[in-house]
Each structure stands twice: as structure tokens, then as C-alpha cells.
C-alpha positions in Angstrom: 0.0 0.0 0.0 1.4 3.4 -1.1 0.5 6.3 1.2 0.2 10.0 0.4 -0.2 13.0 2.7 -1.6 16.2 1.1 -0.4 19.6 2.3 -2.8 22.5 1.5 -3.2 26.1 2.6 -6.6 27.0 1.2 -9.8 25.5 -0.1 -8.5 22.0 -0.7 -10.4 21.5 -4.0 -7.3 19.6 -5.4 -7.0 17.6 -2.2 -10.6 16.5 -2.5 -10.3 15.7 -6.2 -7.2 13.5 -5.4 -9.1 11.8 -2.6 -12.0 11.0 -4.9 -9.6 9.7 -7.6 -8.0 7.2 -5.2 -11.0 6.3 -3.1 -11.6 3.0 -4.9 -7.9 2.3 -5.3 -6.7 -0.5 -3.0 -3.0 0.2 -3.7 -2.9 3.9 -2.8 -4.2 5.6 0.3 -4.5 9.2 1.4 -3.3 9.3 5.0 -4.6 12.8 5.6 -4.8 16.4 4.8 -2.4 18.7 6.6 -2.5 22.5 6.7 -0.7 25.6 8.0 -4.0 27.5 8.1 -6.4 26.8 10.9 -9.2 28.6 8.8 -8.5 26.7 5.6 -11.5 25.1 3.9 -9.5 22.0 3.4 -10.2 21.1 7.0 -14.0 21.3 6.3 -13.4 19.0 3.3 -11.4 16.5 5.4 -14.2 16.4 8.0 -16.9 15.8 5.4 -14.8 13.2 3.6 -13.9 11.6 7.0 -10.2 12.0 6.4 -7.7 12.6 9.2 -6.4 16.2 9.2 -4.0 18.4 11.2 -3.0 22.0 11.5 0.6 23.1 12.2 2.3 26.4 12.8 5.5 27.8 11.2 7.6 27.2 14.3 6.7 23.5 14.3 7.2 23.2 10.5 10.7 24.7 10.7 11.9 22.1 13.3 13.2 18.7 12.2 11.0 17.2 14.9 8.1 17.8 12.5 9.3 14.6 10.7 7.7 12.7 13.6 4.2 14.1 12.8 1.7 11.2 12.9 0.5 12.0 9.3 4.0 11.6 8.0 4.4 8.0 9.3 5.2 5.6 6.5 4.5 8.1 3.7 5.6 7.4 0.2 4.8 10.8 -1.3 4.0 14.3 0.0 1.7 16.2 -2.3 1.6 20.0 -2.2 -1.8 21.1 -3.4 -2.1 24.8 -2.9 0.4 24.9 -0.1 2.0 28.3 0.2 5.0 27.9 2.4 8.5 27.1 1.3 9.4 23.5 2.3 12.4 23.4 4.8 15.6 21.7 3.7 15.4 19.0 6.4 12.0 17.8 4.9 13.4 17.8 1.4 16.4 15.8 2.5 14.1 13.3 4.3 11.9 12.8 1.3 14.2 13.2 -1.8 12.1 13.2 -5.0 9.1 12.3 -2.9 7.6 15.8 -2.5 5.7 17.2 -5.5 3.9 20.4 -6.1 1.4 21.7 -8.7 1.9 25.2 -10.0 -0.9 27.1 -11.9 1.4 28.2 -14.8 3.9 26.9 -17.2 7.2 27.1 -15.3 9.6 28.7 -15.4 7.2 31.5 -16.3 5.2 33.0 -13.4 7.0 31.0 -10.7 8.8 32.0 -7.5 8.0 33.7 -4.3 4.6 35.5 -4.4 3.5 33.8 -7.6 0.5 31.8 -6.5 -3.3 31.9 -7.0 -4.7 35.0 -8.6 -1.3 36.6 -8.7 -0.3 34.1 -11.4 -3.6 34.4 -13.4 -3.6 38.2 -13.3 0.0 38.3 -14.6 -0.8 35.8 -17.4 -3.7 38.0 -18.6 -1.9 41.3 -18.1 1.0 40.0 -20.2 -1.3 38.9 -22.9 0.0 35.3 -22.9 -1.5 33.1 -25.7 -1.4 30.0 -23.5 -0.9 29.0 -19.9 -1.2 25.8 -18.0 0.0 23.7 -15.1 3.3 22.4 -14.0 3.8 19.4 -11.7 7.3 19.3 -10.3 9.5 17.9 -7.6 10.1 20.3 -4.7 13.6 21.5 -4.1 15.1 24.3 -1.9 13.9 27.0 -4.2 10.3 28.1 -5.0 9.1 26.4 -8.2 12.5 25.4 -9.4 12.4 21.6 -8.9 12.6 19.2 -11.8 9.5 19.3 -14.0 7.5 16.1 -14.1 4.6 17.1 -16.3 3.1 20.2 -18.0 -0.3 20.6 -19.7 -1.4 23.7 -21.6 -4.6 25.6 -22.3 -5.1 28.6 -24.6 -5.7 32.1 -23.2 -8.1 34.0 -25.4 -7.9 37.8 -25.8 -11.3 38.0 -24.1 -10.3 35.8 -21.1 -10.4 37.4 -17.7 -8.2 36.1 -14.8 -11.3 34.2 -13.6 -11.7 32.5 -17.0 -8.1 31.4 -16.7 -8.7 30.0 -13.2 -11.5 27.8 -14.5 -9.3 26.5 -17.3 -6.4 25.8 -14.9 -8.7 24.0 -12.5 -9.9 21.7 -15.3 -6.2 20.8 -16.1 -5.4 20.3 -12.4 -8.4 18.0 -11.8 -7.7 16.0 -14.9 -4.0 15.5 -14.6 -2.8 15.8 -11.0 -4.2 12.5 -9.7 -3.0 10.6 -12.7 0.6 12.0 -12.4 0.6 11.1 -8.6 -0.5 7.6 -9.5 2.2 7.3 -12.2 4.9 8.5 -9.8 3.8 6.0 -7.1 3.6 3.1 -9.5 7.0 3.8 -11.1 8.6 3.7 -7.6 7.5 0.2 -6.8 
């Protein structure tokens, strides 16, 4: 049995989508949702889905003792799904090439500190990009600079607003993120 823990800072729509994708899979289990935001909607989703969840603070996250968190026990993959904090070096070292992130743009464009959520989509529209997409990548010590695992694109029309772009990105995330997670886990058997 492969086990995943999902880190999220906000609504948790990707976390819920991943949960649904694997809910009938006997080989892959979601151990829980974990967040750095005690008001994150991902906690409501976890409760509704009857998934274990936990909240942590920055001080705990920065300490290597965080590795002993119960939701990290026997984990095969850490999935960042809308998680906004930089991952500490000790965690990356403990899980080499076992922490992945999804970014709502085609990296290396629109990546780095501060480039998340609507900041990304506003920039894409303001810069009159003809396409955008998602990037799934391994996490390293720098924001959005880990090795790229997968990218998918979608056109940006001249009439698209940032909200239109959000809708297109969500479609790509929901379609591809669970499949790529599954592929990574099955390749590492």
C-alpha cells in the first residue's frame, strides 16, 4: 500500500479531487490532509470526507521534529496542493524526490515567491499570454525550481479574464494531477 499526505493552505479542491480519484484504489491511500492555516476550507473537506487532518504552525514546521508528525508516518509521497510555504531543507532531505507540487502556470514563467493563486492568473492575462497551463514538479530548496515532471497547456483567449483562466487551470489540475501522482507512485514500486 502506497501512502500519500496532502499539504494545502486553502480551499482544498485539489485535495478533495485527489481523494476521490484514489477512493476506490486498494494500492494507494490518502493518509490525511495537513495545513498551515487553521481557517483553511481543506479542514472542512477533510471532516466531510472523513479523512484525518491536522494543523501546524510555522515554528513546528521549521523544526526537524516535524518529521515525527503522525500523518508523515510511512509516507511514500508528499503532495503539495495549494500549499503556500517554502518546504524546509530537512524535509526535502528526508523525502528526496518524494515531494511534488502543482503550480498554476507553465514554469519557469510565473513562478517563484509571491507567484500563487490569482497573482499568477492576473499576470498571465496582463502579459497577454496566448497560453498558460499547469506544471507538476518535484520540490527542491527554491520556490518552483524543482525538476519538472509534467506540464499541460490551455489557450488564453484575448477575451479571457483572470477568472476565466482560473477555470481552465482547475480543469487541467483536476484531470492531470491525480494521474501523475499515481504514475509516480507506481513507477517507484
